[in-house]
C-alpha positions as CSV (number, residue, x, y, z in Angstrom):
1,M,0.0,0.0,0.0
2,G,1.5,3.3,-1.0
3,F,-0.4,6.5,-0.4
4,T,1.2,9.8,-1.3
5,S,1.3,12.3,1.5
6,C,2.9,15.7,1.3
7,S,3.8,17.9,4.2
8,N,3.7,21.7,3.5
9,G,3.6,21.1,-0.2
10,S,7.3,20.1,-0.3
11,R,8.7,16.6,-0.1
12,C,6.2,13.8,-0.7
13,S,6.4,10.3,0.9
14,T,4.7,7.1,-0.3
15,H,4.8,5.8,3.3
16,P,1.2,5.6,4.6
17,T,0.3,7.5,7.7
18,A,-1.4,5.7,10.6
19,L,-4.7,7.4,9.6
20,Q,-4.3,6.2,6.0
21,V,-3.7,2.7,7.2
22,A,-6.8,2.8,9.4
23,V,-8.9,4.1,6.4
24,A,-7.5,1.3,4.2
25,K,-8.6,-1.3,6.8
26,I,-12.1,0.2,6.9
27,L,-12.3,0.1,3.1
28,E,-10.9,-3.4,3.1
29,A,-13.6,-4.6,5.5
30,I,-16.3,-3.1,3.3
31,Y,-15.1,-4.3,-0.1
32,E,-13.2,-7.5,0.6
33,Q,-16.5,-9.5,0.5
34,D,-17.0,-8.5,-3.1
35,F,-13.8,-10.1,-4.4
36,L,-13.8,-13.5,-6.0
37,P,-11.4,-16.1,-4.8
38,C,-9.5,-15.8,-8.0
39,S,-8.7,-12.1,-7.4
40,F,-5.2,-11.7,-6.0
41,G,-4.0,-8.1,-6.5
42,Y,-3.7,-5.7,-3.6
43,R,-5.5,-7.9,-1.1
44,P,-4.5,-9.2,2.3
45,K,-2.8,-12.6,2.6
46,T,-2.5,-13.0,-1.2
47,G,-0.7,-11.4,-4.1
48,A,1.3,-12.1,-7.3
49,H,3.1,-15.2,-5.9
50,K,-0.1,-16.8,-4.8
51,A,-1.6,-16.1,-8.2
52,V,1.3,-17.7,-10.0
53,E,1.2,-20.7,-7.7
54,E,-2.5,-21.2,-8.3
55,L,-2.3,-20.6,-12.1
56,S,0.6,-23.1,-12.3
57,A,-1.5,-25.8,-10.6
58,V,-4.5,-25.2,-12.9
59,L,-2.3,-25.2,-16.0
60,R,-0.7,-28.5,-15.0
61,S,-4.1,-30.1,-14.3
62,R,-5.8,-29.3,-17.6
63,E,-5.0,-29.1,-21.3
64,Y,-5.0,-25.6,-22.7
65,T,-4.5,-24.3,-26.3
66,M,-4.0,-20.7,-25.4
67,V,-2.8,-18.5,-22.5
68,V,-3.5,-14.8,-22.5
69,E,-1.4,-12.4,-20.4
70,A,-2.6,-8.8,-19.7
71,D,-1.1,-5.9,-17.8
72,I,-2.9,-2.7,-17.3
73,K,0.0,-0.3,-17.4
74,G,-0.5,3.0,-15.6
75,F,-4.0,2.0,-14.3
76,F,-3.6,3.9,-11.0
77,D,-2.0,6.9,-12.7
78,N,-5.0,7.2,-15.0
79,I,-8.0,6.2,-12.9
80,N,-10.9,8.7,-12.8
81,H,-10.8,9.8,-9.1
82,D,-14.1,11.6,-9.3
83,L,-15.8,8.4,-10.5
84,L,-14.0,6.4,-7.8
85,L,-15.3,8.8,-5.1
86,D,-18.8,8.5,-6.6
87,M,-18.5,4.7,-6.3
88,L,-17.3,5.0,-2.7
89,K,-20.4,7.2,-1.9
90,M,-22.7,4.3,-3.1
91,R,-21.4,2.1,-0.3
92,I,-20.2,4.5,2.4
93,D,-22.6,6.8,4.2
94,D,-19.9,8.3,6.5
95,K,-19.5,11.8,5.2
96,P,-16.4,12.7,7.3
97,L,-14.7,9.6,6.0
98,L,-15.6,10.4,2.4
99,K,-14.4,14.0,2.9
100,L,-11.1,12.8,4.3
101,I,-10.6,10.5,1.3
102,Q,-11.5,13.3,-1.1
103,K,-9.0,15.6,0.7
104,W,-6.2,13.1,0.1
105,H,-7.1,13.0,-3.6
106,I,-7.0,16.8,-3.9
107,G,-3.6,16.8,-2.2
108,Y,-2.4,14.3,-4.7
């Protein structure tokens, strides 16, 4: 997890603050239930190594004629933050929390 936080508009750090970690845990609790077991990226107790491990097992157990690899380069650099905030508002009714998240986006 790497949030960008800047102090006084000068040096920026990608180390999350305690508050950002707390908000991430809240969001994780809300959204984790929506993920499928085959989703591995940016989730607790899983990741790329687990994905490769599971994919390798599946590929060894069946016959395939094609494998497709995809990488969404620059996804987080190009995500529509206004749309993302609108999506958060659909599930989260805590206005101060939403305002805090929006403040981090504006500071980004």
